[in-house]
C-alpha angles and dihedrals in degrees: 000000000000134000110241122207117209091249089066094043098054093065087057088061104038133032108274135150095260096045103107094045090050093047089053091049090051091047091052090053113014098180107103127191114197141173112260091245094054096101091054092049092049091049089051092051092049093047090049092054091048092049091048092053095246091112127040121228094253091049091047092051090049091050090051091052091050088050093053090049094047090047090059091067103037128092117236125212102222123222114264135166088254091056092048091052090050091048091052091050090050091053090056093045104041134031093251134146117239097257090046091052088053091049091052093043091053089053091049090050092044090052091056088246088300102108093178088067095063130055115227118215110202142143099192109103095208092051092043090056092049092046091051090049089052090053106261125140108232114225104184107061118118 
């Protein structure tokens, strides 16, 4: 079981450079842990690509359908006061955006506050750095 950040899920849904490697990683361990807001973040990323002309309407619709299907099988870390407190601490400790602090806080909570016990799948360099400093092993680097 691995914790998947949205940055590593989007390439599973649309054609990107890291897609094949991430698909292979998912196939080797299909149990995904995600933050409860992951589906919204992925939808945002797909919609942004569509608005910017990097993804056609049909391709965006197909990607959103793949997202809905994938979401049926993943396990979401739900928001709690404990998670909010951890996210707030992370914002004071690392140069993260609010959603990234919540992603990382969800992973910390999912690990039972033992980050070394859970691999973190991510492509966002800022979040990778923070996750490593918190004690996670990063699984998605090339």
